[in-house]
C-alpha atoms as one frame of an Amber mdcrd trajectory, in Angstrom:
protein
 -66.866  -8.221  62.945 -63.842  -8.704  65.128 -63.607  -7.826  68.702 -62.060
  -4.370  69.452 -58.799  -5.949  70.742 -58.447  -7.608  67.285 -58.325  -4.388
  65.190 -55.521  -4.391  62.707 -53.313  -1.198  62.629 -53.049  -0.395  59.006
 -49.709   0.668  57.421 -50.966   4.219  56.595 -52.326   7.273  58.346 -55.676
   8.783  58.177 -56.677  12.461  58.100 -54.537  14.666  60.353 -52.016  11.825
  60.914 -54.339   9.639  62.917 -53.896   5.872  62.886 -56.208   3.716  60.761
 -57.573   0.433  61.853 -59.389  -2.407  60.135 -62.099  -4.482  61.745 -62.833
  -7.610  59.723 -62.940 -11.428  60.076 -61.758 -11.632  56.450 -57.932 -11.662
  56.284 -58.209 -12.216  52.593 -60.446  -9.310  51.925 -59.334  -6.295  49.648
 -58.161  -3.896  52.436 -56.355  -6.718  54.223 -54.549  -7.767  51.000 -53.756
  -4.083  50.298 -52.361  -3.626  53.756 -50.231  -6.748  53.360 -48.923  -5.359
  49.912 -48.102  -2.128  51.356 -46.317  -3.635  54.364 -44.310  -5.706  51.992
 -43.297  -2.738  49.976 -42.343  -0.762  53.149 -40.165  -3.610  54.415 -38.603
  -3.945  50.956 -37.752  -0.276  51.001 -36.388  -0.487  54.657 -34.056  -3.295
  53.519 -32.734  -1.263  50.551 -32.326   1.808  52.784 -30.465  -0.114  55.364
 -27.972  -1.271  52.822 -27.579   2.507  51.516 -27.109   3.608  55.168 -24.306
   1.081  55.784 -22.606   2.073  52.572 -23.040   5.669  53.466 -21.586   5.311
  56.979 -18.587   3.386  55.432 -17.775   6.390  53.171 -15.514   8.958  54.888
 -16.274  11.541  52.290 -20.112  11.655  52.886 -21.259  15.243  52.974 -23.044
  16.416  56.183 -26.206  17.207  53.961 -26.375  13.731  52.708 -26.023  12.394
  56.207 -28.989  14.570  57.326 -31.008  13.424  54.370 -30.276   9.746  55.307
 -31.179  10.452  58.885 -34.607  11.807  57.740 -35.289   8.721  55.396 -34.226
   6.328  58.200 -36.589   7.979  60.619 -39.465   7.774  58.316 -38.693   4.181
  57.441 -38.214   3.260  61.096 -41.865   4.648  61.902 -43.175   2.413  59.001
 -41.438  -0.659  60.393 -42.426   0.142  64.038 -46.080   0.396  62.650 -45.836
  -2.954  60.928 -44.264  -4.554  64.082 -47.045  -2.970  66.300 -49.799  -4.228
  63.976 -48.256  -7.650  63.932 -48.085  -7.573  67.789 -51.719  -6.622  67.976
 -52.695  -9.534  65.781 -50.636 -11.818  68.066 -51.436 -10.395  71.430 -54.322
  -8.302  70.842 -53.814  -6.152  73.954 -51.261  -3.353  73.618 -51.952   0.139
  72.306 -50.153   1.600  69.335 -47.254   3.938  70.018 -48.712   6.068  67.189
 -52.138   6.939  68.618
């Protein structure tokens, strides 16, 4: 088992929106690989959403409702990306607490 400072913040939340952590020495284990796949999907979605946001912001005729929906999607995606960055930071530094918990 890993030391408490080496816990991996997983890219999903547990019950009641609480952060989930993984404690394992096996970076190739099932949950580690699943987390890697989820993170890759989240980053891919973030890339696509960023392009859509840029296109939307360039369109002078974008309705306010569309901008509000875009802002909500960007907020959710930013939270995902921050969670991934925090998890990566924990793996590298092993010292800071997550802003989500």
